[in-house]
N, C-alpha and C positions, 0 to 999 in steps of 0.2 A: 399448452403445459401439462403433462403427467405426472401429477401426485405419488402414486405409485413409485415412478423412478426416481421422482425429487426424493423420496424415502429411502430409497434402495441407496441412492448416492449418499446421502446423510449418514446412512449407517456404515458406510465403507470409508470414510472420510471426516466423520466428528471429531475423530482422537487428534488429527493432523491440525486441524484449527486449534483444537484444547491445549497442544504443546505448545502452539506458538503464543496463543493468548497466555500460557502460564509462564513463557519466557517474558514477552513486555512485560506483563504484570509485576516479574520481580525485576523488571528493571528501572519500572517506575516508581515501585516502592523504595527500591535504593536510591533513586534521585528526589525523591521526595523529603527521605530521611536524612540525606544530606544536607539541605537548605536549613540554611539559618540566619532568618532576617537581621538578626544583630550583629552577624558578624560575617558580612561578602567579602571580607579582605582574602579569607582564605581560599576562596573560589577564585577569586582573581587573581593571586599569585599565583595558582595553577597555571591558567591560561598563560600568563608570564614565562612559563619555562617552556612553551612552543614556540617552534619558528612563527614566524608573524605570516607567513602563506601557509601553511597546516591550519591554523586557526582560521585563517579565510575559508579553504575547501572546505571545513567542518561546519561552518556557520556559526563560530565564535567570535565575532566580531565585537559585536554588542553584549554588552554587560549588562544585563538589568539586576533590578535588585528584589522584583514583587514576585509572588510564587508564580504566577501564570507567566509573566514573562520567562522566568526561567525555567519553565517547564517547556514552553515554546522553544528556547534558545540550547537545552542541554539534552532535550530528551525527544522534541518532535522535529529535529532536524534530519541529521545523518542515520541515528537508531530508527525511528519511525517511518523511514522508509527503508533502509537495506534489508530489517527482518521481515517485514510482510511481503518484499519483493520477494524473498525467497519461496514465504508460504503460497506466493500466485504463481510462481515458476512452478513447484511443483503440482499442485494443483490444476492450472490450466492443462498439463500437460497429463495429467492424469484423467481426469475428465474424456478425453478423445481421443488423443494421437497415440498413448499406451494400449489404449483399450482396442484401437484399432492393428495394434502393431502385431500385440498378442494374439489376436484374434479371436477376443471374448467381445468385439461390438456384434460380432454375429447374432448373436441371443437377443441384443436389442433392437437387430433389424429385423429378427423375425416374429418378432408381436405385431400385433392391430398398430401399432404408433408409426406414425408417420416419420420421417427422417426430420422434417420441420419442426415438429411435436418433440423428437427427442432432443436436437442440438438446443431448440430454447430452453428446455426444459435444464442439461446442462449449464448454460451461459447463466439462467436465475439464480443456482444453485451457487455459481461460483462468486455473482456480486452478491448473495445475500448472507453469503459467509463472510464476507466482507464487512458488510453492514455490521452483522452480529457481532464479529472482530472489535470494529470500535465503538458499537454502545456499549459493550462489555470495559472495554478500557477506560472510555468515557466514566463510565460507573464505578468503575475501581477508583480513578483518578482523585473522585469525588470523595469516596469512602476514606480514601489514604488520607486524602488533604486535612478531610473534615476533623479526623481522629489523630492528625499531629498538630495541625494549626488551623484551628477552628474558626471559621470566617474569612480566612484569609485568600483562598480560591475564587478570582472569578468567575463566576458559573456560565455566564452568557458566553465569554469571550474564548473560556476552556471548549466550549460547545461549537462554537466556530473556528475552532483550531481542530477539533477533532472531525468537525465535518468535511472542511476542506484537504485533508490528510487523506481522508476516506477516501475521496473522490481522486484524489493522485494515485492511489494504492488499487482502485477500481479502474483507471484507467490502464495500470500495467497489468492487472489480471486480463482485461481484457486483449491485450496484445498479445499474451501468451497464450490466452484462448483462441485467440485468432489463427496463429501460426501452428496450432494443436489441430484446428479445423483444417486447416489448408493442407499439412504433411498427415504422410499415412506411416511414418517412419519417427518414434521417438526422440533417436538422433538429429535428426532435421528441426523437428518440434523444439526442442531442448534450444539448439544451435542458434535459431533468432528467437526464440518467446525468451529466452533469458538474455540472449546477448545482448537487444536491443534496448532491454531495461536496464542493464547493467552498462551499456555505453551511455545514455542519458545519466546515468549516475555521477558516471566519471565525466562528464561534459559538465555537469551543474558542478564539481567540485574543481576541477582546472578553471572556469570560469571565474568561480567563486575567491580562486589563489589568485589571480592575473587579470589586472585589468585588460591586456593585450589581448587576452582570451575570452574576453568577456562575452563576447558574441555567442560560445559554444553555451554557455548558460540561459542566454535567452534563446537557442533551438532546442532546449532542453525543456521536458515535461515538468521535471522536478525546478527550473529557475523562474515560472511562473510568480512565484510568492514567494515572502520574506515569513517564517512563522510567526517572527517576534513583532515585524510591522503590522502584522494581522491582530495580534491581540492587544497592541496598542491602537486599535480602530482606523488600522488602514481599510478603504473598500474593498472587499472579494467579490462582491456580486457576479461582474464581469468575467472575473477569473474561474469560478465558479462552472460558471456557464458554458465557459471553453473545456472545461474538463467534462462537463456533463455530454457537450455534445461531441467531444472524442468516443465517449463511453458508447454512444447511442450508435455511431457510425462504425466500431469495431464491433459492435454485438452484430448489426445487421447483416455486415458484412461477411463475419462469422458463416449465419445462418445461408445466406445465398451461395457461397462459396460452398458449404457444405453438402448443401443440397444437390448440387450437378457435380459434384467430383466423382471419379470414380475409384469405388473403395475394391482395395484385394482382399474380401472374405470368401 
């Protein structure tokens, strides 16, 4: 790993990370402020206005009254997958394919660093940025919850929820990063690096909406776990190990492919 390259990459991309942290924190604050432990009827009545299939697709089938379960259902479903996915797609493409496409990668190749060292550094930055994002969101969630509803949030379950959601988004990051390493053109990198995660998300929603299409959810990376069941004590170790294995495989594959491919520099 090159620490000099890591610092340079950080300087170029920290604003992107800050923007997505700000947006997600805003949504988190709004959702926490909407929570009323004494009157959950207002929230459930909102759900009744939606068609049943849409409720299932968005993961709103389980009505919960505690703050931790409420956040898992309303925030750590579609929102915590959708918004970070956009971040992963943008950053994954930026780190390799866009630099190769606009010929700026030639400056990295001309340094004493090997291809392996360069691409490992870029991959580590991609994963570390996701870790930093979810550590910050975890901290923000605790702070706002304690300010508004002191002692209500189950911090241990909230940590578990954030950790698994972080792993899911690290998988998405590695998918985008893999195709960024595979292709030399931004167009192709984004087609697959964005198309596959979006397809997984749609499969999860379609599988959740209809029992006849449940197989689609089972095949999606987003369908491996239920956020609400997780905070209610569901065993998540096996699922976490699956996500970690996928991350490692995609990272190693990205490095091996980039080492051997021909660059148009």
